C-alpha positions in Angstrom: 0.1 0.0 0.0 1.2 3.6 -0.7 2.8 5.5 2.0 1.5 8.8 3.5 -2.1 8.0 2.9 -4.7 10.3 4.6 -6.7 9.1 7.5 -10.0 8.7 5.6 -8.2 6.4 3.0 -6.6 4.4 5.8 -10.0 3.9 7.4 -11.2 2.2 4.2 -8.0 0.5 2.9 -5.4 -0.1 5.6 -4.7 -3.6 6.9 -5.9 -5.7 4.0 -4.7 -5.7 0.4 -6.4 -8.4 -1.7 -4.3 -10.0 -4.4 -5.6 -10.8 -7.9 -8.8 -12.9 -7.7 -9.1 -12.5 -3.8 -12.1 -11.2 -2.0 -12.5 -7.5 -2.2 -13.9 -7.3 1.3 -11.8 -8.7 4.3 -12.8 -12.3 4.7 -13.9 -13.9 8.0 -11.3 -16.7 8.6 -13.5 -18.6 11.1 -11.1 -21.4 11.9 -9.3 -22.3 15.1 -6.4 -24.0 13.5 -4.2 -23.8 10.3 -2.8 -27.0 8.5 0.9 -27.5 7.8 2.5 -30.3 5.9 5.9 -30.1 7.5 6.3 -30.8 11.3 9.4 -28.7 11.5 7.7 -25.7 10.1 5.1 -25.9 12.8 7.8 -26.2 15.5 9.4 -23.0 14.1 6.2 -21.2 14.5 5.9 -22.3 18.0 9.5 -21.0 18.7 8.8 -17.7 17.1 11.4 -18.2 14.5 8.9 -18.0 11.7 5.8 -16.0 11.0 2.5 -17.7 10.2 -0.8 -18.9 11.6 -1.4 -22.0 13.6 -4.0 -21.2 16.3 -6.4 -18.4 16.4 -5.9 -17.7 20.2 -2.4 -16.4 19.1 -3.1 -15.0 15.7 -5.9 -15.1 13.0 -5.7 -13.4 9.5 -9.0 -11.4 10.1 -8.0 -10.2 13.5 -4.5 -9.3 12.4 -5.8 -7.3 9.4 -8.0 -5.1 11.6 -5.1 -4.7 14.2 -2.9 -3.5 11.2 -5.6 -1.0 10.2 -5.7 0.4 13.7 -1.9 0.6 14.0 -1.8 2.4 10.7 -4.4 4.9 11.9 -2.5 5.6 15.0 0.9 5.6 13.3 2.2 2.6 15.3 4.5 -0.2 14.5 2.2 -3.0 15.7 -1.1 -3.8 17.4 -3.1 -6.5 19.0 -6.8 -6.9 19.3 -8.5 -8.1 22.5 -12.0 -9.2 23.4 -12.8 -6.0 25.2 -11.4 -2.6 26.0 -11.0 -3.7 29.7 -8.8 -6.6 28.5 -6.7 -4.2 26.4 -6.0 -2.0 29.4 -5.2 -5.0 31.6 -2.8 -6.5 29.0 -1.1 -3.2 28.4 -0.2 -2.8 32.1 0.4 -6.5 32.8 2.8 -6.8 29.8 5.4 -4.7 31.7 4.2 -5.0 35.3 4.4 -7.9 37.8 3.8 -8.5 41.5 5.7 -5.8 43.5 5.5 -3.2 40.7 3.8 0.2 40.9 2.3 2.7 38.2 0.8 6.1 38.3 -2.6 7.0 36.6 -4.8 9.9 36.2 -8.0 9.6 38.4 -10.0 10.9 35.5 -10.6 7.6 33.9 -13.5 5.2 33.1 -15.1 3.7 36.3 -14.2 0.1 35.2 -10.7 1.0 34.6 -10.6 2.7 37.9 -11.7 -0.4 39.6 -9.3 -2.6 37.7 -6.5 -0.5 38.6 -7.3 0.2 42.2 -8.9 -3.0 43.2 -8.2 -6.0 40.9 -4.6 -5.3 40.0 -3.8 -4.9 43.7 -4.8 -8.5 44.2 -2.1 -9.4 41.8 0.4 -7.4 43.7 0.5 -4.5 41.3 -0.3 -1.1 43.0 -1.2 2.2 41.5 -1.3 5.8 42.6 -4.2 8.1 41.4 -3.2 11.7 40.6 -5.1 14.8 39.5 -4.2 15.2 35.9 -4.5 19.0 36.2 -1.9 19.1 39.0 1.5 20.5 38.4 4.3 18.5 37.2 5.9 18.7 40.6 2.9 17.4 42.3 2.4 14.5 40.0 6.1 13.6 40.3 5.6 12.9 44.0 3.6 9.9 43.1 6.5 8.1 41.4 8.5 5.5 43.2 11.6 3.5 42.3 9.4 0.6 41.2 7.0 2.7 39.1 6.7 1.2 35.6 4.3 3.5 33.6 2.1 6.6 33.6 -1.5 6.2 32.3 -4.4 8.6 31.3 -7.3 9.0 28.9 -7.1 11.5 26.0 -10.8 12.5 26.8 -11.9 11.1 30.2 -15.0 9.0 30.5 -17.4 10.3 31.7 -16.0 13.7 32.8 -14.8 14.8 29.3 -11.5 16.2 30.7 -8.7 16.6 28.2 -5.4 15.2 29.1 -2.4 17.4 28.7 -0.4 14.7 26.7 2.9 16.6 26.3 2.9 17.2 30.0 2.3 13.6 30.9 4.8 12.4 28.4 7.4 14.7 29.8 6.8 13.4 33.3 6.8 9.8 32.2 10.0 10.1 30.2 11.8 12.1 32.9 11.2 8.9 35.1 12.2 6.4 32.4 8.8 4.9 31.9 6.3 4.8 29.0 3.1 6.8 28.8 0.1 4.7 28.0 -3.1 6.5 26.8 -6.6 5.2 26.3 -7.6 7.0 23.1 -11.1 5.6 22.8 -13.2 8.8 22.8 -11.0 10.9 20.5 -10.1 8.0 18.1 -7.1 8.5 15.8 -9.4 10.6 13.5 -9.4 13.4 16.1 -6.1 12.8 18.1 -3.1 10.7 17.5 -1.3 10.7 20.8 2.0 9.2 19.5 2.5 12.6 17.8 2.5 14.2 21.3 4.9 11.8 23.0 2.6 8.9 24.0 4.3 5.4 23.8 1.5 3.0 23.9 -2.3 3.4 23.0 -5.3 1.4 24.1 -8.8 1.5 22.8 -12.2 0.0 23.6 -13.1 -0.7 20.0 -16.7 -1.3 21.2 -17.2 2.4 21.1 -16.6 4.8 18.1 -14.5 2.4 16.2 -17.3 -0.1 15.8 -19.9 2.8 16.0 -23.0 0.5 15.9 -22.9 -1.4 19.2 -22.5 -4.7 17.4 -19.3 -6.1 19.0 -17.3 -5.8 22.1 -13.5 -5.5 21.6 -10.3 -3.7 22.4 -6.9 -2.9 20.9 -3.4 -2.0 22.1 -1.1 -0.1 19.7 2.6 0.2 20.2 4.5 3.3 18.8 7.9 1.4 18.9 9.4 4.6 20.3 10.1 3.7 23.9 13.6 2.2 24.2 13.1 -0.7 26.7 16.9 -1.5 26.6 17.7 1.9 28.0 15.8 0.9 31.2 16.6 -2.9 31.0 16.6 -3.4 34.8 13.0 -2.0 34.9 11.6 -4.3 32.2 13.2 -7.7 32.6 10.2 -9.4 30.8 11.3 -7.7 27.6 15.0 -7.3 28.1 16.0 -10.7 29.6 15.6 -14.3 28.3 12.1 -15.8 28.3 12.5 -19.4 29.3 9.1 -20.3 28.0 10.6 -19.6 24.5 14.1 -21.3 25.0 15.7 -18.1 26.3 14.5 -15.7 23.5 14.9 -12.0 24.4 12.1 -9.9 22.9 14.2 -6.7 22.5 16.9 -8.5 20.8 14.8 -10.8 18.6 12.1 -8.3 17.6 13.4 -4.7 18.1 10.6 -2.1 17.9 8.0 -5.0 17.9 9.2 -6.4 21.2 6.3 -5.1 23.3 3.6 -6.2 20.7 5.3 -9.6 20.2 5.3 -10.3 24.0 1.7 -9.3 24.2 0.7 -11.9 21.6 3.2 -14.7 22.3 3.1 -14.7 26.0 0.1 -12.9 27.4 -2.5 -13.9 24.8 -1.0 -17.5 24.8 -1.5 -17.8 28.5 -4.6 -15.6 29.2 -6.7 -15.7 26.1 -9.2 -12.8 25.6 -9.1 -12.9 22.0 -11.8 -11.4 19.7 -13.7 -13.8 17.4 -13.0 -13.2 13.7 -16.7 -12.4 13.2 -16.4 -9.6 15.7 -13.2 -8.2 14.0 -15.1 -8.3 10.6 -17.9 -6.2 12.1 -15.3 -3.8 13.7 -13.7 -3.4 10.3 -17.0 -2.4 8.8 -17.3 0.3 11.4 -13.8 1.5 10.8 -14.5 2.1 7.2 -16.9 5.0 8.1 -15.1 6.2 11.3 -13.9 9.4 9.7 -17.4 10.3 8.5 -19.2 9.5 11.7 -16.8 11.3 14.0 -17.4 14.5 11.9 -21.2 14.2 12.5 -20.9 13.3 16.2 -18.8 16.4 16.8 -21.1 18.7 14.7 -24.2 17.4 16.6 -22.6 17.5 19.9 -21.4 21.1 19.5 -25.0 22.3 18.7 -26.4 20.3 21.8 -23.7 21.6 24.1 -24.4 25.2 22.9 -28.1 24.7 23.6 -27.5 23.3 27.0 -25.3 26.0 28.1 -27.9 28.6 27.3 -30.9 26.8 29.1 -31.7 28.1 32.5 -32.6 24.7 33.7 -29.1 23.4 33.2 -26.6 23.9 35.9 -23.4 23.3 34.0 -22.1 21.7 30.9 -18.6 20.2 30.2 -17.7 20.0 26.5 -14.4 21.0 25.3 -15.8 22.6 22.1 -17.5 25.5 24.1 -15.4 28.5 24.2 -16.4 29.0 27.9 -14.9 25.6 28.8 -11.7 26.0 30.9 -10.0 23.4 28.7 -11.1 25.0 25.4 -7.5 26.0 24.5 -6.2 22.6 25.4 -8.8 21.1 23.1 -7.8 23.4 20.3 -4.2 22.1 20.8 -4.9 18.4 20.8 -8.3 18.1 19.2 -8.6 20.9 16.6 -11.0 19.1 14.5 -13.4 18.2 17.3 -13.3 16.0 20.4 -16.1 13.5 20.3 -19.9 13.3 20.7 -19.8 12.8 24.5 -20.4 15.5 27.1 -21.2 15.8 30.7 -23.7 18.1 32.2 -26.0 18.6 35.2 -29.6 19.8 35.6 -30.5 22.1 38.4 -31.7 20.1 41.4 -30.5 16.8 42.9 -29.8 13.4 41.9 -33.6 12.7 41.5 -33.9 15.6 39.2 -31.3 14.1 36.9 -33.1 10.7 37.0 -36.5 12.3 36.2 -34.9 14.2 33.2 -33.4 10.9 31.8 -36.6 9.0 32.4 -38.5 11.6 30.4 -36.4 11.2 27.3 -38.1 9.4 24.3 -35.7 9.3 21.4 -32.6 9.2 23.5 -32.0 5.9 25.3 -30.7 5.1 28.8 -28.1 2.4 28.1 -24.8 1.4 29.5 -23.2 1.9 26.2 -21.6 5.2 24.8 -20.2 6.4 21.7 -22.2 4.8 18.9 -24.6 5.9 16.1 -27.6 6.4 18.4 -27.8 9.1 21.1 -27.8 7.7 24.6 -27.6 8.9 28.2 -26.3 7.5 31.5 -26.1 8.6 35.1 -22.6 7.5 36.1 -23.1 7.7 39.9 -26.0 5.4 39.6 -24.7 3.2 36.9 -21.2 2.7 35.6 -19.5 4.1 38.7 -22.0 2.9 41.3 -19.3 0.5 42.8 -17.3 3.6 43.9 -17.6 5.2 47.3 -18.7 8.9 47.6 -15.1 9.8 48.2 -13.9 7.8 45.2 -16.6 9.4 43.1 -15.2 12.8 44.1 -11.6 11.7 43.4 -12.8 10.4 39.9 -14.6 13.8 39.1 -18.0 12.2 39.2 -20.6 14.7 40.6 -23.9 13.3 41.9 -25.8 15.3 39.3 -23.3 14.4 36.4 -25.3 13.1 33.3 -23.2 11.7 30.5 -24.8 12.4 27.1 -23.5 10.6 24.0 -24.7 12.5 21.0 -25.3 10.2 18.0 -25.6 11.0 14.3 -29.4 11.4 14.0 -30.8 14.7 12.8 -29.7 17.2 15.5 -33.1 18.9 15.5 -34.6 15.6 16.7 -32.1 15.2 19.4 -32.7 18.7 20.6 -36.4 18.4 20.6 -36.2 15.4 22.8 -33.9 17.2 25.3 -36.3 20.2 25.3 -39.4 18.1 26.1 -37.7 16.2 28.9 -36.4 19.5 30.5 -40.0 20.8 30.2 -41.1 18.1 32.5 -38.8 19.0 35.4 
């Protein structure tokens, strides 16, 4: 494929190039196994001495083509699909952390990720420290320890819609000799490419905008290839010392810039699974083909909705980076000049019950756990996605009791606005 193709073209073409007489659309290779005539060839595949397919838990042509497309969109050297966004975040951390290690993360992250980091990983002996991403570099620096292995954040936080200062976080991470991992789910590579701002590894919940139609659950991890693991070899022995499960192979020596991705596939996916089915990857690829078109419409609709809410006297506050009154407007113009996403946070005047009454009065807009697909939907995080958090944890995560997360879809914006108006009229 030609180099330097634009994002829209990559959405349609990257990852799969049919040869003469082959299917024009990416085929679904719905097979667990792949046949070989030569036993030695199969052995070489198991020893990572040769590329090829032998078992779908490790690699599958359909899955790999879609991973290559996402890597191309983000500007990365390699990528791996997972069965969910949660699995992607877990693998991204676990690939370089083990019992006794520590990492630092923004507290402005998705509730499920907050729980994964603060509760579940702790059970595996991996601790994390949550920091306010808007704090000074000096304040965030205090969270780092000798055993800190990475810094984590979200480009646009879910559900608070806070924008991460990627350059600031990259500077802090690299000063401490650790990679910056960013969840780029809400912005997508159409609106932000974190590698260009110093990020090292990107994760996605492909369930959201990349799919765009709520048809599959999936995740992805993309490696920039820019972090030099050998410079900090003592911190990352899993990548820089021999892996006895592969006859003493050392990933950085054998695979160079693809060391991190290769270890993800050959070690973590080998042992833990969490692969997407080829059918799911096929559906994801269909969504990716229109990602650049849909993101444009999501952002245009959301801008109009945010402007309406900001002017309505029944609305207490609105947080959407496209509003010029937003404290993060300039940061948004820096990292997201073409728009952020369709998600916003706002509160109606009153209490938690007022927010619930507003949501229950909506007719076109659905109350669903999902977010970031073609249909407009709404959620009350304190009652739903973040209900496992204590009141103190909710405050730390930036979740106000009245916070409503609105995900603006690609319907006619007048119909979306009319539904919001009639629901507000019932308060």
